[in-house]
N, C-alpha and C positions, 0 to 999 in steps of 0.2 A: 508562636502558631508555624509549622514550614511553610515557605515559601511556594513550592511545589505544590499544595494542597487546593489552592482554590481553582477553580475548575470555568473556564470560558467556553463557550461552547460557537464554534461556528455552525450554524444548522445548516445540512444539504439542504440542496432546493427539492423538496419532495411533497407528494399529496396528504401523506398522514404529518402526523405530531410523533418526531421522534422522543422517545420517550428515555428518562434518564439508564433503564436497563436494555435498551436495544444498540445493537452496531450494524449499522446499515451498508456498509462497504467497507473495505480491505484496510482504511486507516481510521474509521470511527465516524463518529457523528459531526464533529468538527473537522475530519482530514487530517489531523494532528499526532495521532498516535493515542491520545489521553483518553482513561475510562474513565466516563460520570460516573460510574457509580462509586460505590465504598472499597472497603479494602477486601483482600481475597486473601486465598492462605498463604502462605511464606514457605510452606516444606510439601513437599509430595514424593512419593515414590508407586510402582505398580506392584503388583503383589508378586511377592516372591525375589524382590531386591532386599528387601532388608530380611529374609531368612522368615517371612510370615507373610501377613496379610495385604502388606502395603501401607500405604497412609496416603488419607484428604484424595482418595482415587473414588468418584461416584459411580461411573461407570467408563467404558469402552466400548466403543461400537466399531468390529470390521467395517473396511467398506469392499464394494465389489470389485473397484477396479483403483488405478494409480490417480493420484491426482495431487497437485501442490498449492492450489488457492487457499485462499483464507477465508473461513466461515463469512456469512453472514447472517446474521441474527433479529429477528424483529417478532415483539412479543413470543410464543411458545413455535415460533417456529423459526427452526436453524435449516441454513442452506448451504450444502458443499456440491462443488462439481469435480467430476471425475471420468473416467471411461468405464465403459461396461461392455464388454462382450464387444469390442472392435467400433462402438457407437460414445459418441459425446451423449453426458448427460449430468441430471442435477437430482438430488437425492434430498428431501426436508423431511429433518427429526423435528421432534418436540424435544423440552427441553430435560426430560427423562429418556431420551436418546431410544425411543418407539418413532419406528419411520413412519410417516405420514402418506408421502408419495413418491414418487420418482418419476422423470420423464425423459429419454431417452431420443438423440437427435440425428444428426446426420452421422456419418463416418467419421470415425478420430483419427486423429492424424499425429501418432504417437512422439514425445519428444525424444532428442538426440541424446544430450545431457544425464549424466547419470542423476543427476538433483533435478531434472525438470522432467516434465511431462505434456499431454497434450490437453490437460487442463488446471494449464498456470493462471489463469486471468480468475480473479474473485467476481463472486458475483453480487448485484447491487440492488437494493431493494427500497420501495418507498410503503411497505404497509401493502399494496393493493397487489402489484406485480414484483415481479423479479425478473431481471434482465441477467443473461448470461452471457461469455466469449470467449471460447476457443481456438487451440494452435489454428485448428482448421478454417479458419475464417468466420465459422457461425455465429453469428448473432443473433440470440432469440429472446421474446419476450413472453413470461410465462404469468398466470394467475399463481398470485400467492396461495390461494386458498388449496387447492387441488392440483397444480400442475397444469392445466389444461395448456396449450399453445393458442398464445393471442397473436403474432407476428413472427417471422423470423426472416434472416436476408443470408448472404454469406460476403461478407466482403471480398475475400479474394477471387470470386468469382466474377463479382461486379466490378471491381478496379483495377484489379491485376494482382500477379502470384506474391506470394509472402517470398519476399528473397534474403529474411534476416539469416546470419550464419547458424542461429543459434534457435532458442525455443521461446516463443510468444510468451511476453509477460507481462504486456501491459491492460491494465483492467479497465473497463468503462464506469465513466464515470453520470451523473445526473447534474441537467440545469431545471430550469423551470420547468421546461418543456420537452427539452431533448434528453436522450442516452447517447453519449458522446464517447468515441475513440479516437484515438491518438495511432498512426500506423504510420514508423519513422524506420526506413530502412534504405539501400542503396538502391534496389528500383524505386516504383512510385510511393510517396509519401507525403500524406495530408493528414489532416481530421475531419472528421465525417460527424454529421450530427443527424440523427432520426428522430421523428416524433417518436415518443414516449409509449403512447397509446396502439397508435396507426402504423407505427413502422413507414412510415412516407418519409421520403431522402425530404431534409429540409436544408440543409446547404453541406458542403465540401470545399474546403481550403487544402488545396495544394501548398507543402511547406517543405519545398526544395531548398534547404541550404547548401553553401558551400562548406561541406564536411568532407575529408577525406575515405574514401574507401569504405572500414566497418565502423570509422568514426562517422558514418553516416545513422548507423544502428544504434536504436533507443529500446528497449525495453521497460522505461517510465511511465508513472501514469500521470495523466494531468491534474491540476488543481481547478477544482471548482470556487470562485471568491467574488464576493459582493462588491459591486463598485464604491467608490468611493467619488462624488461629484466634486469635489472639492481638488480633487485631483484630473477633471475632465474625464474620469472614468462612467465606463455604459453602467448600467444597472446591476449586471452579471458578466462575468469575463472566465477564461480560462489561462491556465499560465501550464505554459509545456516547455519540458525541460530533453534535451536530444539535439544530434547534430553538430555540437558545439554551440548551440546559442541555446537561452532562453526567450521566449517568445510569449506576448500573452494577447488574447483574442478576443472581441466581443461573442460574447456566449449566444448573442440574437441571430450572427448571420456569419460569423468566423472570421472576418477578416482581422488583420495584423493590427495590434494596436502599437506595440515598439517591442523593440528586440535589444538583448545584450549577448554580444559577441565577446570574443578572445578567451574562451573557456579552454581550446588548445591551442594558443599562441605559437607551437611549433608545427601545427600541422601533422600529431602523430595519428597514421594511419588504423589505429588499433585504439583508440579510447571511444567505445561501445560502452553507452550509460545505462547504468541498470537502477540506483537506486533513482528515487525521485524526488521533485522540490517539497519541503514544507515553509507555511506560511506562518509568520509571528510580527505582528503590530502591521506594520508599511514594509517589513520585508517579506521577501522570498528567498529564504536560502536554498543553494541548489548545492549537491555535494559532484565532483566530475573527476576526468581525470583518472579513471581503475582505482580512485580511494583515496588520489594524493593529494586532492584539494577539496575546499568548499569554499565559496562564494555567496556573501548576502547583498541583492538587488534590492534597491529601493522601488517600489512600482512607480506607476505614470510616468508623463513625458509621451514624446511620440516619434515613430520612427524608429533610429539607431543612437541608443542611449547609451552604448558601453562605456563611452568617455564620462559618464555626468552621474550614471547612477549604479555605479557599485561601489557599495556602501566599506565593504571591506571583502579580504580573501584571505584565507589560511593555505598555503602550502605545506604544511607539516602536519596536514591531518584531513581525514575524508573519509567516506566510506562505498566502496563498491557496490556492493549491496544493497545492505541495510538503510531502510531511507530515515531519515532523522525524526525526533518526533519533537513536539515545542509545546510549552508551557508557562503563563506568568512571564514571557522575556525570557526563557529560557529553552537553550536549545540540547537533547540530550542526541548524541552522536554515538554509535557504536560501530566500529571498524569490524573486517573482517576476520581480522585476528584476535578481537575481543578485548579491544581496548574502550570503553566507557568514558566518554566524558562529556560533561556537563559545560555549555558556554551560554555568557553571554550576549541576547541576540543582535544587541546595538552595537557591540565591537567587535563579538568574534573573540573576546578574552576567554581562557579556560578557567574555571570557576574552580572545579574539580574532576576528578578522575579517577579510573580504576581498571587496571590491570587482571584482566580475569586467567585464571590457570590453563599456561600452553598448551594445544593439544594438537593435532593432525588435521580435526575438523576445522572447519571454516563457522563464520555464523551469517547466514541468509535472511533469518528472520529477523525482522524489524522491530527498535526496542518502543516499546508500551510504559506509558505512565500510568499506574493505578493508584487510588490512595495516598498519593504522594510517592510514594516507590515506582521502582524503573524493574521491570521486567526484560529480561534478552534471553534469546533458545539458541542455542548451540545446533550444528546440524544431525548431531548425534541425539538429540531429544534431552541434551542438559539442559536447565537453567539458571539462570541467579538472579535473587531479590537486591536490589540496591536500595537502600535509604542515603538522598543526598544531604550533605551537609546542612544544617539548621540555617547557616547563613553563606555567606560566598567564604565561609572561611572556614577549614577544617578537613578532614577526610570524608567520602561515602562508607556506609558500611555495608555489607554483606551480611543482610539479614534473614538469607534463606536461601535454600536450593532444592533443586525437582528433578525429575527423571521422568521420561516415557521410555526411554532406550529404543527410540526409534527414528527411522528417519525421518526429518524435520525441517522444512524451509517456509512453513506457512507463520502467519505470525499469532502469536497469543491473544484470544479476543477474550476479554474480560466484560463481564455483564453481571450485575445482581449476586457481588460476592463471589462468583463463578470463573473458572479460565476455562476456554474451551480451546483444546489444543488439537491441529490438525495433522498427523500426519502421513506420509506420504502413501500410505493403506488403512487409514486408522482415524477414527475421531474419540479423542480423549473428555471428558469432562472432569473438574478438578475440583473440591472445595471439602468443606465440613461437613 
């Protein structure tokens, strides 16, 4: 039996029960890029690409505006954010691609970079409500059933202007009580929590760390982890990567529990971080240094634990934009140039690797593990499906390829044997 096929789900803090065919946030129910359902197809082509009707494309829905967020899926609700006529907006479709509802919010703030938009952050849902966040600073809670507005606020109006050099990328996350957003920038940097259903401000923790210039800016998304009492951890905690540090916080009040620095030992001014951390066992794995390093940190301790809690560091491997996936003590790293590497989480040792075809387009989507296979997607909409070796020995096999031929930076979502792939201006459903 393939070692990658056992799925261990770390349930997100949500009001409903996450089912095997739900994908409630950017990195899935386990916050690790693992699809808990069965196998997906391994080949797909849009109509015309093969000179005929295409292959394994169930439907494509053009969206009314640009967005780069990954869909969130709960039951028969598929959520995507985008801009519509100069407004931040959310669209809810069913799994057949039929629109259920749409909701326009405040004024859109368009993206600067060619592969970014004003709707980069991904939505999150608990089956009753959905929370969305935009480059404009707008944070809103909507009813999942009909899109009605429950509450909204604007972080930039309340706490200070956005000072990021590029486009907002961090997605909101859910704790048992709160929706949490990390704002890491040259100006006011903080982590803030609002009551999920009322929008009441629960806490705001300033996170001003000693990082130079652009290195103080981060586009990563926090992790929500269950605490381990044996390590003296609270019941629930947040782990945040950015500004040359990894910090852990009590989810109840935001106070800092521990920190690890040293991710930018030479004080490089331009080490902004995009890829997010991933947890595997008692380790937090953090890509950094514009894709040049990856560091594993042991959880636990108090205060600055830089000297004692770094388990290993690789200076020959990393990921600038794609966030690693993790399963069964293994970590999958996809570099921006398409080098896909399987690591043993405990030691950082390379178990296998595959170099995908060279191309002027980079990889911004994060890898997903589905049915024991790894799916990676390039910015031009080309995808590869890799089967890791049966053991720690041998080479991975490319067992399939797919194409949608559209600009793609969102991460594929694999649920119930289908792949939902969001491009800048469309949503595709791929399956048998």
